[in-house]
TORTOR-230134 format. One record per residue (C-alpha): chain; x, y, z; residue number from 1. Coordinates in Angstrom, 3 decimals, always signed. Layout:
BEGIN
SITE,mol,px,py,pz,seq
SITE,A,X,Y,Z,NUM
...
! end
This chain:
BEGIN
SITE,mol,px,py,pz,seq
SITE,A,+132.445,-199.235,+59.747,1
SITE,A,+128.749,-200.931,+60.562,2
SITE,A,+126.534,-200.887,+57.246,3
SITE,A,+123.352,-199.079,+57.925,4
SITE,A,+119.870,-199.720,+56.350,5
SITE,A,+117.119,-197.302,+55.876,6
SITE,A,+113.631,-199.127,+55.547,7
SITE,A,+115.094,-202.074,+53.896,8
SITE,A,+112.064,-204.133,+55.293,9
SITE,A,+109.534,-204.717,+52.639,10
SITE,A,+107.033,-204.502,+55.420,11
SITE,A,+108.317,-200.842,+56.111,12
SITE,A,+106.559,-200.154,+52.595,13
SITE,A,+103.444,-202.259,+52.675,14
SITE,A,+100.835,-202.233,+55.135,15
SITE,A,+100.944,-201.333,+58.831,16
SITE,A,+98.876,-203.053,+61.717,17
SITE,A,+98.764,-199.448,+62.924,18
SITE,A,+97.348,-197.671,+60.092,19
SITE,A,+98.920,-194.796,+58.155,20
SITE,A,+101.059,-192.187,+60.354,21
SITE,A,+100.131,-193.713,+63.374,22
SITE,A,+103.348,-195.757,+63.908,23
SITE,A,+104.773,-194.093,+67.002,24
SITE,A,+108.112,-193.192,+68.296,25
SITE,A,+106.792,-191.709,+71.609,26
SITE,A,+103.394,-192.434,+73.244,27
SITE,A,+100.788,-190.959,+71.039,28
SITE,A,+99.343,-187.908,+72.464,29
SITE,A,+95.746,-189.581,+71.107,30
SITE,A,+95.785,-191.986,+73.663,31
SITE,A,+93.361,-191.616,+76.664,32
SITE,A,+94.505,-190.436,+79.610,33
SITE,A,+92.938,-189.005,+82.877,34
SITE,A,+93.014,-185.255,+83.149,35
SITE,A,+96.331,-184.240,+84.431,36
SITE,A,+96.707,-180.908,+86.726,37
SITE,A,+99.781,-178.762,+86.365,38
SITE,A,+102.609,-180.036,+88.177,39
SITE,A,+101.089,-183.522,+88.752,40
SITE,A,+103.230,-186.353,+87.770,41
SITE,A,+102.388,-188.634,+84.951,42
SITE,A,+101.412,-192.303,+86.291,43
SITE,A,+103.421,-195.089,+85.157,44
SITE,A,+102.613,-196.313,+81.912,45
SITE,A,+100.772,-194.309,+78.951,46
SITE,A,+101.294,-190.907,+78.436,47
SITE,A,+104.304,-190.229,+80.648,48
SITE,A,+106.737,-187.783,+79.539,49
SITE,A,+110.540,-188.436,+79.386,50
SITE,A,+112.076,-184.839,+78.270,51
SITE,A,+114.041,-182.752,+80.534,52
SITE,A,+114.021,-179.289,+80.144,53
SITE,A,+117.643,-179.168,+78.526,54
SITE,A,+116.209,-181.530,+76.111,55
SITE,A,+113.161,-179.839,+75.219,56
SITE,A,+115.263,-176.060,+74.700,57
SITE,A,+117.235,-178.454,+72.122,58
SITE,A,+113.892,-179.566,+70.589,59
SITE,A,+112.346,-176.181,+70.391,60
SITE,A,+115.471,-174.625,+68.896,61
SITE,A,+115.768,-177.403,+66.370,62
SITE,A,+112.084,-177.005,+65.157,63
SITE,A,+112.496,-173.252,+65.124,64
SITE,A,+115.903,-173.076,+63.054,65
SITE,A,+116.228,-173.879,+59.716,66
SITE,A,+116.385,-172.639,+55.895,67
SITE,A,+114.358,-169.850,+56.672,68
SITE,A,+117.346,-167.941,+57.726,69
SITE,A,+118.621,-167.835,+54.410,70
SITE,A,+115.975,-164.537,+53.951,71
SITE,A,+116.842,-162.897,+56.818,72
SITE,A,+119.433,-160.589,+55.561,73
SITE,A,+117.095,-159.832,+52.669,74
SITE,A,+114.521,-159.257,+55.308,75
SITE,A,+116.939,-156.709,+57.004,76
SITE,A,+117.098,-155.138,+53.604,77
SITE,A,+113.161,-154.997,+53.151,78
SITE,A,+112.690,-153.560,+56.539,79
SITE,A,+115.174,-150.757,+56.222,80
SITE,A,+118.650,-151.551,+57.836,81
SITE,A,+119.325,-152.945,+61.031,82
SITE,A,+117.922,-150.790,+63.546,83
SITE,A,+114.320,-151.571,+62.158,84
SITE,A,+115.092,-155.032,+62.024,85
SITE,A,+116.202,-155.732,+65.134,86
SITE,A,+113.507,-153.519,+66.546,87
SITE,A,+110.866,-155.666,+64.527,88
SITE,A,+112.549,-159.003,+65.631,89
SITE,A,+112.341,-157.665,+69.484,90
SITE,A,+108.945,-156.902,+69.298,91
SITE,A,+107.719,-159.678,+67.704,92
SITE,A,+109.744,-162.281,+69.896,93
SITE,A,+107.165,-160.927,+72.809,94
SITE,A,+104.175,-162.225,+70.871,95
SITE,A,+105.949,-165.579,+69.935,96
SITE,A,+107.095,-166.189,+73.478,97
SITE,A,+103.515,-165.259,+74.691,98
SITE,A,+101.857,-167.405,+71.864,99
SITE,A,+104.041,-170.576,+72.919,100
SITE,A,+102.811,-170.114,+76.954,101
SITE,A,+99.194,-169.601,+75.897,102
SITE,A,+99.673,-173.046,+73.721,103
SITE,A,+100.939,-174.805,+76.627,104
SITE,A,+98.255,-173.137,+79.180,105
SITE,A,+95.573,-174.180,+76.495,106
SITE,A,+96.526,-177.937,+76.102,107
SITE,A,+96.926,-178.206,+79.936,108
SITE,A,+93.189,-176.788,+80.432,109
SITE,A,+91.861,-179.144,+77.631,110
SITE,A,+94.008,-181.891,+78.184,111
SITE,A,+94.651,-182.390,+74.536,112
SITE,A,+98.580,-182.804,+73.358,113
SITE,A,+98.827,-181.922,+70.216,114
SITE,A,+98.155,-178.202,+68.408,115
SITE,A,+95.261,-179.035,+66.177,116
SITE,A,+93.536,-181.280,+69.042,117
SITE,A,+93.629,-177.961,+71.387,118
SITE,A,+92.090,-175.939,+68.309,119
SITE,A,+89.088,-178.468,+67.887,120
SITE,A,+88.625,-178.918,+71.744,121
SITE,A,+88.817,-174.888,+72.494,122
SITE,A,+87.513,-173.511,+69.395,123
SITE,A,+85.064,-176.126,+68.135,124
SITE,A,+84.479,-178.153,+64.829,125
SITE,A,+84.999,-175.296,+62.449,126
SITE,A,+87.842,-173.412,+63.605,127
SITE,A,+89.548,-177.084,+64.109,128
SITE,A,+89.098,-177.739,+60.478,129
SITE,A,+90.614,-174.702,+59.402,130
SITE,A,+93.439,-175.053,+61.408,131
SITE,A,+94.199,-178.316,+59.795,132
SITE,A,+93.560,-176.942,+56.463,133
SITE,A,+96.161,-174.105,+57.080,134
SITE,A,+98.542,-176.723,+58.567,135
SITE,A,+98.396,-178.661,+55.259,136
SITE,A,+98.947,-175.524,+53.094,137
SITE,A,+101.685,-174.544,+55.192,138
SITE,A,+103.533,-177.283,+54.899,139
SITE,A,+102.790,-177.581,+51.338,140
SITE,A,+104.105,-174.047,+50.323,141
SITE,A,+107.351,-174.871,+52.558,142
SITE,A,+108.222,-178.128,+50.778,143
SITE,A,+108.082,-175.731,+47.316,144
SITE,A,+110.359,-173.412,+48.953,145
SITE,A,+112.612,-176.394,+50.180,146
SITE,A,+113.042,-177.103,+46.570,147
SITE,A,+113.748,-173.878,+45.441,148
SITE,A,+116.465,-173.707,+48.152,149
SITE,A,+117.711,-176.981,+46.457,150
SITE,A,+117.640,-175.496,+42.755,151
SITE,A,+119.615,-172.169,+44.315,152
SITE,A,+122.248,-173.924,+45.842,153
SITE,A,+122.720,-176.854,+43.278,154
SITE,A,+123.227,-173.918,+40.455,155
SITE,A,+125.996,-172.371,+42.489,156
SITE,A,+127.934,-175.964,+42.936,157
SITE,A,+127.305,-177.028,+39.351,158
SITE,A,+128.671,-173.672,+37.895,159
SITE,A,+132.190,-174.431,+39.931,160
SITE,A,+131.832,-177.920,+39.002,161
SITE,A,+131.219,-177.059,+35.150,162
SITE,A,+133.699,-174.265,+35.403,163
SITE,A,+130.737,-171.637,+33.802,164
SITE,A,+131.245,-168.005,+34.220,165
SITE,A,+129.435,-166.695,+37.230,166
SITE,A,+125.829,-165.852,+35.915,167
SITE,A,+126.451,-167.110,+32.479,168
SITE,A,+123.351,-169.816,+33.050,169
SITE,A,+123.571,-173.393,+32.183,170
SITE,A,+125.212,-174.348,+28.849,171
SITE,A,+123.773,-177.826,+28.799,172
SITE,A,+120.948,-179.885,+29.365,173
SITE,A,+121.952,-182.035,+32.457,174
SITE,A,+123.301,-178.844,+33.935,175
SITE,A,+119.786,-177.002,+33.649,176
SITE,A,+117.938,-175.982,+36.924,177
SITE,A,+114.619,-177.604,+36.050,178
SITE,A,+116.462,-181.023,+35.509,179
SITE,A,+119.100,-180.792,+38.411,180
SITE,A,+115.955,-180.192,+40.745,181
SITE,A,+113.805,-182.877,+39.362,182
SITE,A,+116.469,-185.590,+39.290,183
SITE,A,+117.813,-184.864,+42.992,184
SITE,A,+113.714,-184.655,+43.994,185
SITE,A,+113.275,-187.994,+42.180,186
SITE,A,+116.372,-189.874,+43.301,187
SITE,A,+116.502,-188.655,+47.137,188
SITE,A,+113.437,-186.798,+48.381,189
SITE,A,+110.858,-189.065,+46.781,190
SITE,A,+111.775,-192.508,+48.174,191
SITE,A,+112.106,-190.780,+51.773,192
SITE,A,+108.718,-189.457,+51.681,193
SITE,A,+106.975,-192.810,+50.789,194
SITE,A,+107.316,-194.447,+54.199,195
SITE,A,+104.804,-194.167,+56.553,196
SITE,A,+107.434,-193.389,+59.354,197
SITE,A,+110.171,-191.014,+59.536,198
SITE,A,+112.264,-192.288,+62.810,199
SITE,A,+114.897,-193.250,+60.475,200
SITE,A,+115.676,-189.360,+59.917,201
SITE,A,+116.678,-188.422,+63.491,202
SITE,A,+120.558,-188.447,+62.818,203
SITE,A,+120.149,-186.724,+59.500,204
SITE,A,+117.956,-184.218,+61.589,205
SITE,A,+121.149,-183.427,+63.579,206
SITE,A,+123.348,-182.940,+60.907,207
SITE,A,+120.974,-180.342,+59.713,208
SITE,A,+121.243,-178.602,+62.725,209
SITE,A,+124.740,-178.457,+62.853,210
SITE,A,+124.782,-177.333,+59.300,211
SITE,A,+122.183,-174.532,+60.134,212
SITE,A,+125.037,-173.278,+62.736,213
SITE,A,+127.634,-173.562,+60.449,214
SITE,A,+125.877,-171.257,+57.718,215
SITE,A,+125.306,-168.670,+60.304,216
SITE,A,+129.157,-168.899,+61.512,217
SITE,A,+130.356,-168.453,+57.537,218
SITE,A,+127.934,-165.528,+57.578,219
SITE,A,+129.346,-163.519,+60.285,220
SITE,A,+133.075,-164.703,+59.412,221
SITE,A,+132.558,-163.471,+55.851,222
SITE,A,+131.414,-160.094,+56.979,223
SITE,A,+134.414,-159.520,+59.628,224
SITE,A,+136.760,-160.580,+57.093,225
SITE,A,+135.096,-159.841,+53.401,226
SITE,A,+136.488,-161.526,+50.275,227
SITE,A,+138.174,-158.444,+48.212,228
SITE,A,+135.814,-159.118,+45.143,229
SITE,A,+132.483,-158.675,+47.191,230
SITE,A,+131.187,-154.910,+47.005,231
SITE,A,+128.249,-154.171,+49.087,232
SITE,A,+124.926,-152.300,+47.573,233
SITE,A,+123.657,-149.443,+49.440,234
SITE,A,+123.457,-149.864,+53.390,235
SITE,A,+119.939,-148.458,+54.365,236
SITE,A,+120.043,-146.959,+57.699,237
SITE,A,+116.314,-146.322,+57.786,238
SITE,A,+113.037,-147.659,+56.319,239
SITE,A,+111.351,-145.824,+53.554,240
SITE,A,+107.997,-146.371,+55.416,241
SITE,A,+106.260,-148.319,+57.898,242
SITE,A,+104.758,-150.570,+55.522,243
SITE,A,+108.401,-151.577,+54.553,244
SITE,A,+108.847,-152.701,+57.899,245
SITE,A,+105.987,-155.026,+58.216,246
SITE,A,+106.827,-156.288,+54.722,247
SITE,A,+109.551,-158.092,+56.538,248
SITE,A,+107.435,-159.938,+59.172,249
SITE,A,+106.546,-162.934,+56.831,250
SITE,A,+110.009,-163.888,+56.866,251
SITE,A,+110.530,-163.483,+60.878,252
SITE,A,+107.313,-165.685,+61.455,253
SITE,A,+108.312,-168.481,+58.734,254
SITE,A,+111.602,-168.411,+60.725,255
SITE,A,+110.281,-168.111,+64.364,256
SITE,A,+107.125,-170.425,+63.801,257
SITE,A,+107.921,-173.825,+65.753,258
SITE,A,+104.320,-173.762,+67.647,259
SITE,A,+102.685,-176.091,+65.764,260
SITE,A,+105.144,-178.824,+67.473,261
SITE,A,+105.310,-176.911,+70.464,262
SITE,A,+102.340,-178.683,+72.016,263
SITE,A,+103.411,-182.287,+71.993,264
SITE,A,+106.884,-180.913,+73.028,265
SITE,A,+105.406,-179.505,+76.386,266
SITE,A,+103.474,-182.584,+76.846,267
SITE,A,+106.729,-185.129,+76.452,268
SITE,A,+108.381,-183.158,+79.306,269
SITE,A,+108.908,-185.010,+82.423,270
SITE,A,+107.119,-182.315,+84.434,271
SITE,A,+105.092,-180.349,+82.157,272
SITE,A,+104.362,-176.870,+83.793,273
SITE,A,+103.470,-173.778,+82.331,274
SITE,A,+105.535,-171.650,+84.157,275
SITE,A,+108.586,-174.293,+83.682,276
SITE,A,+107.711,-174.363,+79.914,277
SITE,A,+107.721,-170.470,+80.103,278
SITE,A,+111.540,-170.918,+80.989,279
SITE,A,+112.115,-173.334,+78.089,280
SITE,A,+110.512,-171.278,+75.365,281
SITE,A,+112.310,-168.033,+76.363,282
SITE,A,+115.885,-169.706,+76.554,283
SITE,A,+115.251,-171.350,+72.997,284
SITE,A,+113.943,-168.216,+71.393,285
SITE,A,+116.939,-166.590,+72.321,286
SITE,A,+119.093,-168.912,+70.860,287
SITE,A,+117.332,-168.913,+67.948,288
SITE,A,+117.035,-164.996,+68.091,289
SITE,A,+120.986,-164.812,+68.150,290
SITE,A,+121.220,-166.952,+64.968,291
SITE,A,+118.582,-165.023,+63.431,292
SITE,A,+120.269,-161.822,+64.314,293
SITE,A,+123.704,-162.862,+63.465,294
SITE,A,+122.706,-164.017,+60.116,295
SITE,A,+120.261,-161.013,+59.101,296
SITE,A,+122.872,-158.719,+60.266,297
SITE,A,+126.483,-159.666,+58.998,298
SITE,A,+124.471,-160.942,+55.676,299
SITE,A,+122.921,-157.299,+55.364,300
SITE,A,+125.865,-155.540,+56.159,301
SITE,A,+127.783,-157.551,+53.859,302
SITE,A,+125.948,-156.878,+50.691,303
SITE,A,+123.426,-154.217,+51.537,304
SITE,A,+120.568,-153.608,+49.597,305
SITE,A,+122.238,-156.030,+46.821,306
SITE,A,+121.384,-159.144,+48.694,307
SITE,A,+119.537,-161.944,+47.277,308
SITE,A,+116.216,-163.275,+48.636,309
SITE,A,+118.888,-166.330,+49.485,310
SITE,A,+121.575,-164.979,+51.052,311
SITE,A,+124.559,-168.000,+49.735,312
SITE,A,+123.501,-166.774,+46.132,313
SITE,A,+125.464,-163.634,+46.940,314
SITE,A,+128.875,-165.177,+47.401,315
SITE,A,+131.050,-166.098,+44.495,316
SITE,A,+130.639,-169.539,+43.557,317
SITE,A,+134.377,-171.129,+44.054,318
SITE,A,+134.414,-169.952,+47.562,319
SITE,A,+134.879,-173.401,+49.163,320
SITE,A,+134.044,-172.746,+52.567,321
SITE,A,+130.302,-171.033,+51.377,322
SITE,A,+130.192,-174.060,+49.036,323
SITE,A,+130.103,-176.399,+52.095,324
SITE,A,+127.967,-174.231,+53.494,325
SITE,A,+125.462,-175.009,+50.363,326
SITE,A,+126.079,-178.452,+50.835,327
SITE,A,+124.750,-178.181,+54.490,328
SITE,A,+121.769,-176.739,+53.030,329
SITE,A,+120.950,-179.111,+50.631,330
SITE,A,+121.330,-182.201,+53.160,331
SITE,A,+118.898,-180.078,+55.360,332
SITE,A,+116.230,-179.768,+53.035,333
SITE,A,+116.544,-183.173,+51.894,334
SITE,A,+116.119,-184.663,+55.346,335
SITE,A,+113.253,-181.482,+56.038,336
SITE,A,+110.943,-182.003,+53.069,337
SITE,A,+110.051,-185.900,+54.035,338
SITE,A,+109.268,-184.471,+57.620,339
SITE,A,+107.232,-181.508,+56.242,340
SITE,A,+105.213,-183.797,+53.685,341
SITE,A,+104.580,-186.226,+56.833,342
SITE,A,+102.596,-183.678,+58.524,343
SITE,A,+100.497,-182.463,+55.561,344
SITE,A,+100.104,-186.226,+54.374,345
SITE,A,+98.593,-186.622,+58.113,346
SITE,A,+96.541,-183.947,+57.982,347
SITE,A,+94.985,-185.131,+54.448,348
SITE,A,+94.948,-188.637,+55.668,349
SITE,A,+93.068,-187.349,+59.155,350
SITE,A,+90.286,-184.830,+56.795,351
SITE,A,+89.493,-187.358,+54.860,352
SITE,A,+88.936,-190.196,+56.915,353
SITE,A,+86.887,-187.842,+59.117,354
SITE,A,+84.972,-186.798,+55.886,355
SITE,A,+84.117,-190.684,+55.297,356
SITE,A,+83.099,-191.021,+58.933,357
SITE,A,+85.623,-194.209,+59.583,358
SITE,A,+87.880,-194.670,+62.415,359
SITE,A,+91.435,-195.268,+60.785,360
SITE,A,+91.352,-198.747,+62.661,361
SITE,A,+88.539,-200.131,+60.008,362
SITE,A,+90.377,-198.702,+57.127,363
SITE,A,+93.756,-200.167,+57.206,364
SITE,A,+93.374,-202.324,+54.244,365
SITE,A,+93.584,-199.269,+51.952,366
SITE,A,+96.029,-197.443,+53.759,367
SITE,A,+99.268,-198.207,+51.506,368
SITE,A,+97.420,-197.220,+48.317,369
SITE,A,+96.262,-194.066,+49.827,370
SITE,A,+99.593,-193.053,+50.959,371
SITE,A,+101.230,-193.901,+47.826,372
SITE,A,+98.239,-191.883,+45.908,373
SITE,A,+98.911,-188.569,+48.522,374
SITE,A,+102.419,-188.513,+48.236,375
SITE,A,+103.073,-188.927,+44.593,376
SITE,A,+100.477,-186.195,+44.245,377
SITE,A,+102.157,-184.069,+47.080,378
SITE,A,+105.461,-184.404,+45.350,379
SITE,A,+104.391,-183.610,+41.878,380
SITE,A,+102.820,-180.529,+42.379,381
SITE,A,+105.362,-179.111,+44.787,382
SITE,A,+108.015,-180.156,+41.981,383
SITE,A,+106.109,-178.621,+39.344,384
SITE,A,+105.576,-175.497,+41.315,385
SITE,A,+108.986,-175.091,+42.058,386
SITE,A,+110.308,-175.539,+38.792,387
SITE,A,+108.731,-172.395,+37.396,388
SITE,A,+108.896,-170.453,+40.639,389
SITE,A,+112.447,-168.865,+40.709,390
SITE,A,+112.257,-166.725,+43.868,391
SITE,A,+112.222,-168.100,+47.077,392
SITE,A,+111.198,-164.863,+48.778,393
SITE,A,+107.792,-164.921,+46.940,394
SITE,A,+107.047,-168.287,+48.556,395
SITE,A,+108.218,-167.196,+51.731,396
SITE,A,+105.865,-164.350,+51.580,397
SITE,A,+103.060,-166.410,+51.489,398
SITE,A,+103.989,-169.173,+53.763,399
SITE,A,+105.087,-166.464,+56.413,400
SITE,A,+101.773,-164.898,+56.286,401
SITE,A,+100.265,-168.552,+57.259,402
SITE,A,+103.184,-168.891,+59.712,403
SITE,A,+101.600,-165.896,+61.679,404
SITE,A,+98.158,-167.833,+61.919,405
SITE,A,+99.942,-170.552,+63.761,406
SITE,A,+101.909,-167.634,+66.109,407
SITE,A,+99.058,-164.897,+66.518,408
SITE,A,+95.803,-165.689,+65.461,409
SITE,A,+94.916,-169.339,+66.714,410
SITE,A,+96.526,-168.899,+70.162,411
SITE,A,+94.711,-165.750,+70.339,412
SITE,A,+91.455,-167.120,+69.676,413
SITE,A,+92.347,-170.221,+72.319,414
SITE,A,+93.310,-167.342,+74.893,415
SITE,A,+89.719,-165.602,+74.844,416
SITE,A,+87.827,-169.099,+74.593,417
SITE,A,+89.003,-170.791,+77.846,418
SITE,A,+88.476,-166.895,+79.607,419
SITE,A,+84.954,-167.314,+79.652,420
SITE,A,+85.083,-170.719,+80.597,421
SITE,A,+84.766,-172.839,+83.772,422
SITE,A,+85.674,-176.262,+85.149,423
SITE,A,+82.565,-178.624,+86.133,424
SITE,A,+82.962,-182.210,+86.953,425
SITE,A,+81.897,-184.148,+83.922,426
SITE,A,+80.227,-187.723,+83.898,427
SITE,A,+82.531,-190.726,+84.196,428
SITE,A,+85.031,-188.920,+85.979,429
SITE,A,+85.902,-186.608,+83.243,430
SITE,A,+86.446,-183.121,+83.484,431
SITE,A,+84.046,-180.587,+81.474,432
SITE,A,+84.738,-177.283,+80.343,433
SITE,A,+81.447,-175.596,+80.417,434
SITE,A,+80.579,-171.782,+78.575,435
SITE,A,+77.673,-169.901,+77.844,436
SITE,A,+75.256,-171.102,+75.503,437
SITE,A,+75.399,-174.796,+76.282,438
SITE,A,+78.506,-174.772,+73.933,439
SITE,A,+81.354,-177.268,+76.113,440
SITE,A,+84.264,-179.700,+75.324,441
SITE,A,+85.140,-182.143,+77.592,442
SITE,A,+88.350,-183.762,+78.438,443
SITE,A,+88.742,-187.460,+77.114,444
SITE,A,+87.776,-189.987,+79.640,445
SITE,A,+89.946,-193.542,+79.480,446
SITE,A,+86.763,-195.029,+77.622,447
SITE,A,+86.689,-192.077,+75.042,448
SITE,A,+82.734,-191.608,+75.627,449
SITE,A,+80.913,-189.524,+73.722,450
SITE,A,+81.378,-185.476,+73.831,451
SITE,A,+85.168,-186.184,+73.613,452
SITE,A,+86.899,-183.537,+71.552,453
SITE,A,+87.646,-185.217,+68.166,454
SITE,A,+90.922,-185.747,+67.422,455
SITE,A,+93.124,-186.814,+64.338,456
SITE,A,+95.145,-189.516,+65.024,457
SITE,A,+97.266,-189.452,+62.380,458
SITE,A,+98.521,-185.994,+62.661,459
SITE,A,+98.910,-186.839,+66.518,460
SITE,A,+101.014,-189.247,+65.764,461
SITE,A,+102.899,-187.167,+63.068,462
SITE,A,+103.654,-184.504,+66.008,463
SITE,A,+105.438,-187.197,+68.186,464
SITE,A,+107.661,-188.438,+65.766,465
SITE,A,+108.626,-184.866,+65.103,466
SITE,A,+109.737,-183.936,+68.346,467
SITE,A,+111.579,-187.213,+68.428,468
SITE,A,+113.912,-186.013,+65.493,469
! end
């Protein structure tokens, strides 16, 4: 077997001629290209998309599915049963798909190629900064949730290895939850978070998708052929109130949130047409709906109201099939944390450089030191909070609300803004969208002329690297 090395080149840990997160796997969307109308093929060279329609569907499904599915059975319990959970998901799916199509339309109208750049162009500076801050907080909270998930799964695995009684707690310091989370984080997550590139994680990302499907399959199988020692709690058939139904919304928003990465996926397609994109996201959301609904329904019916916020915690520690599912979840989280941290770090980097008023290219010399400091502070804060927040449901209720902003709020604002705008020719061959009150934004020209929508090169490249994983 050939030996595979990851980031063994010392140069990958040091200074970069392409500062920070700007190192690319695909062509960066922040490069200046001429405006492209719907259906127009990209010219040879920069900005040409290479993703097929089938590939785009897989990428969107990959971005959508994740560790959030562990909370779906509890969300069905919160909503008041299977009927309420299905109705809520189906109703929200209409708005989720609509938001993805709106994002593609606004991206094409503004000629911007990442989520935050579209917000900057369409909604202005204030909303653009608010969007970037929301992305940073969302990724920070998701990293906390990932560490909590690691602790949950390790507790069950260690209980079997140490032959400790179910629910008895750890009897030794080396099996204590705080120690095992910290050890895993320092040994695996921190080294993976320091490099300036994340391209090496594409294969681990594939395994995490396989693991997600395996977890869903196990939950369905365990419902069809349940273990004798598992006794479900009360099976709710109707919600206690309409408020209870909406309490499940954060989990659904967290699970289906793929909107931030959807804009670069759309622009990476060979033929980025809004009509084609509508079919892509519809197919992807149907696949994700099948996974989430299968997990939510079968997990809820297996344990009823007694289901844990992390459904795998409800299964016995000795179950080997479930133990493999726990191992897959740990692998998925270990590879997902650095990716989410990468996006959050890119936002912070872009906000800092914009605050300093200096281009990225002029600040290469301090990039490595800044990256190390940002990574260490981010890592230590998320680890500290994860050690003292034992319930993943509490974290998801917060970050699920932020995910709702990416699904409903920002796309809604962007839908309203272009509706009052009209295209007018701009100087230098660029296209300008003029609105009342002399408020306008302009497509970036090849020369990067003044008046172009401000961009964050670091987060732009972060998004392009994500869609290639």
